[in-house]
ZAMARGU-4260 file (C-alpha; in steps of 0.2 Angstrom, whole numbers, plus 5000, padded with zeros to 4 digits):
<rodrens>
0) 4859/4968/5051 | 4869/4967/5068 | 4888/4974/5068 | 4899/4972/5082 | 4911/4984/5086
5) 4926/4987/5094 | 4933/5003/5100 | 4917/5012/5098 | 4919/5023/5114 | 4930/5033/5105
10) 4931/5049/5096 | 4927/5037/5076 | 4918/5024/5086 | 4905/5035/5091 | 4900/5044/5076
15) 4903/5027/5070 | 4887/5022/5082 | 4875/5037/5079 | 4876/5036/5058 | 4875/5015/5061
20) 4859/5015/5071 | 4851/5031/5059 | 4853/5017/5047 | 4843/5004/5056 | 4857/4995/5063
25) 4858/4985/5078 | 4874/4989/5088 | 4883/4976/5097 | 4899/4988/5105 | 4915/4978/5117
30) 4922/4985/5129 | 4937/4983/5144 | 4923/4992/5159 | 4911/4982/5163 | 4903/4998/5170
35) 4899/5005/5152 | 4891/4990/5147 | 4873/4997/5144 | 4859/4988/5134 | 4847/5002/5125
40) 4837/5003/5108 | 4847/4991/5094 | 4863/4993/5106 | 4870/4980/5118 | 4888/4981/5126
45) 4897/4968/5131 | 4912/4965/5140 | 4930/4960/5135 | 4947/4959/5140 | 4960/4953/5124
50) 4974/4956/5138 | 4970/4938/5147 | 4962/4933/5131 | 4942/4934/5139 | 4928/4936/5126
55) 4908/4937/5128 | 4904/4928/5117 | 4885/4932/5117 | 4893/4948/5108 | 4890/4939/5091
60) 4876/4934/5090 | 4868/4937/5075 | 4882/4948/5069 | 4887/4947/5051 | 4898/4962/5052
65) 4915/4966/5063 | 4924/4984/5063 | 4939/4985/5074 | 4943/5003/5079 | 4950/4998/5096
70) 4967/5004/5101 | 4976/5014/5112 | 4977/5032/5107 | 4996/5036/5099 | 4995/5057/5104
75) 5002/5051/5123 | 5020/5052/5127 | 5027/5037/5119 | 5035/5028/5135 | 5044/5012/5131
80) 5030/5004/5140 | 5014/5015/5132 | 5024/5011/5116 | 5022/4992/5121 | 5003/4994/5125
85) 4999/5006/5109 | 5005/4990/5098 | 4999/4977/5111 | 4981/4986/5111 | 4980/4984/5093
90) 4986/4967/5090 | 4978/4958/5103 | 4963/4964/5101 | 4961/4958/5084 | 4971/4943/5087
95) 4958/4936/5101 | 4943/4941/5089 | 4952/4931/5074 | 4954/4916/5086 | 4937/4915/5094
100) 4927/4916/5076 | 4940/4903/5070 | 4937/4892/5085 | 4915/4897/5087 | 4902/4897/5075
105) 4898/4914/5071 | 4888/4921/5056 | 4901/4938/5053 | 4902/4937/5032 | 4916/4955/5033
110) 4928/4961/5045 | 4932/4980/5044 | 4947/4985/5052 | 4955/5001/5056 | 4973/5006/5050
115) 4983/5024/5048 | 4989/5031/5034 | 5009/5031/5044 | 5013/5016/5037 | 5017/5028/5021
120) 5037/5030/5022 | 5039/5049/5024 | 5042/5059/5010 | 5039/5075/5006 | 5037/5071/4985
125) 5030/5053/4981 | 5011/5051/4981 | 5005/5034/4991 | 4991/5023/4987 | 4987/5007/4991
130) 4998/4996/4982 | 5012/5005/4990 | 5024/4991/4999 | 5036/5001/5007 | 5034/5005/5026
135) 5038/5024/5034 | 5054/5017/5046 | 5046/5023/5064 | 5039/5018/5077 | 5022/5024/5066
140) 5027/5012/5053 | 5030/4997/5064 | 5012/5000/5072 | 5004/5001/5057 | 5011/4987/5048
145) 5009/4975/5064 | 4992/4980/5067 | 4988/4977/5047 | 4996/4959/5049 | 4981/4956/5061
150) 4970/4960/5048 | 4976/4951/5036 | 4974/4936/5048 | 4956/4935/5043 | 4958/4932/5026
155) 4959/4914/5031 | 4942/4912/5037 | 4926/4913/5023 | 4923/4932/5026 | 4928/4948/5018
160) 4943/4958/5024 | 4944/4976/5022 | 4959/4990/5030 | 4954/5006/5030 | 4968/5017/5031
165) 4963/5032/5041 | 4973/5049/5038 | 4971/5065/5050 | 4954/5064/5057 | 4946/5081/5059
170) 4932/5084/5070 | 4926/5096/5082 | 4927/5086/5101 | 4945/5080/5100 | 4960/5078/5092
175) 4973/5086/5080 | 4960/5101/5073 | 4956/5104/5093 | 4974/5103/5096 | 4980/5113/5081
180) 4965/5126/5084 | 4971/5131/5105 | 4989/5138/5100 | 4981/5147/5087 | 4967/5153/5098
185) 4977/5163/5109 | 4989/5171/5096 | 5004/5159/5098 | 4998/5149/5082 | 5012/5144/5069
190) 5016/5131/5057 | 5029/5117/5063 | 5046/5113/5056 | 5047/5117/5038 | 5028/5119/5036
195) 5027/5110/5021 | 5026/5094/5026 | 5010/5087/5017 | 4997/5081/5029 | 4983/5070/5022
200) 4968/5073/5030 | 4950/5068/5033 | 4934/5075/5041 | 4927/5063/5053 | 4907/5063/5044
205) 4916/5057/5029 | 4927/5044/5036 | 4911/5034/5046 | 4903/5037/5029 | 4919/5026/5020
210) 4915/5013/5034 | 4899/5013/5032 | 4900/5016/5011 | 4913/4998/5010 | 4901/4988/5021
215) 4883/4993/5010 | 4895/4989/4994 | 4904/4973/5001 | 4922/4977/4996 | 4936/4970/5003
220) 4956/4976/5002 | 4966/4992/5007 | 4957/5010/5005 | 4965/5027/5010 | 4949/5035/5021
225) 4958/5052/5015 | 4953/5069/5007 | 4955/5071/4987 | 4965/5087/4993 | 4978/5086/5004
230) 4987/5098/5013 | 5005/5105/5018 | 5004/5108/5039 | 5006/5126/5034 | 4991/5126/5021
235) 4983/5120/5035 | 4989/5131/5049 | 4985/5146/5039 | 4965/5140/5033 | 4962/5136/5054
240) 4967/5155/5059 | 4959/5162/5043 | 4941/5151/5048 | 4942/5157/5067 | 4948/5174/5060
245) 4965/5175/5071 | 4980/5181/5063 | 4998/5172/5063 | 5013/5182/5066 | 5026/5170/5075
250) 5039/5161/5067 | 5036/5141/5060 | 5042/5129/5078 | 5060/5121/5072 | 5060/5104/5070
255) 5073/5100/5086 | 5062/5111/5097 | 5049/5100/5093 | 5059/5086/5096 | 5065/5093/5111
260) 5049/5093/5121 | 5038/5077/5110 | 5054/5065/5109 | 5051/5053/5097 | 5032/5059/5097
265) 5038/5073/5086 | 5035/5061/5069 | 5019/5064/5070 | 5018/5082/5067 | 5034/5084/5057
270) 5033/5066/5046 | 5026/5072/5025 | 5012/5059/5019 | 5005/5065/5000 | 4989/5049/5001
275) 4979/5046/4986 | 4959/5045/4988 | 4959/5038/4970 | 4952/5020/4974 | 4936/5022/4984
280) 4932/5038/4972 | 4934/5024/4959 | 4922/5013/4968 | 4910/5026/4968 | 4911/5036/4983
285) 4907/5055/4984 | 4913/5066/4998 | 4905/5077/5007 | 4919/5087/5015 | 4932/5087/5001
290) 4937/5106/5003 | 4948/5110/5021 | 4939/5125/5019 | 4921/5116/5017 | 4928/5107/5033
295) 4932/5120/5042 | 4919/5131/5041 | 4907/5115/5046 | 4917/5109/5059 | 4926/5127/5067
300) 4911/5138/5065
</rodrens>
């Protein structure tokens, strides 16, 4: 079938395109850069500009599924203007897709959107399931809540709607694992704050496999995309050091130092969310990299 993907040039999007093409799906992707529009075997790019409400309607031709991954990175400095961009890049793009489907004939049967476990409140003891209704009172909580509200608009259309709440993605190309490994590699590795904060993580191959599984099995609703075995910041730091055979001898980086260095963004490193993957497991999905040790061996060796 034909699948339309927004955010296809990002870390997750590239893996998604590769997996789905290997399964003989035809990929249409949206890009805000006209120079990135290409047409190859089973893959074609289309221009859109969510800020101006512009989108190439040809992108929707024969499309059965939309995977919405577009959104500015939350790992860049949170200036006032950039915080606005983080929100608008998610909400405006979803709204444009919704209005387009609402006002033009199409064959879309399933809308699948990314979200994040950052929607869950910072807590060292709670275990979060998809039916949790409380939202973290941080900027990340605000972003994910608005993100999901824009996804919920699609429920008014005659199609399936699925939200995938993504944990900390472990990948060798970029992202959290790469940034954590750098200081450890050069002897400056240390746990952050208390180190006891939970990290609900997922190997990138399992993440894209969950998206594909949701599509293949017509699953709707909210699903957490995290390993069945969350870890802590301290345990993750030690596991990375062990995998790359580097010592850890520095004390934990105090929270106030992280706040001085990162400002409000320190929440990414210090908040704790223990998130359950029971729902996706109960649906029949099987993780290839459920264990942290196996994931790190795969990604760092």
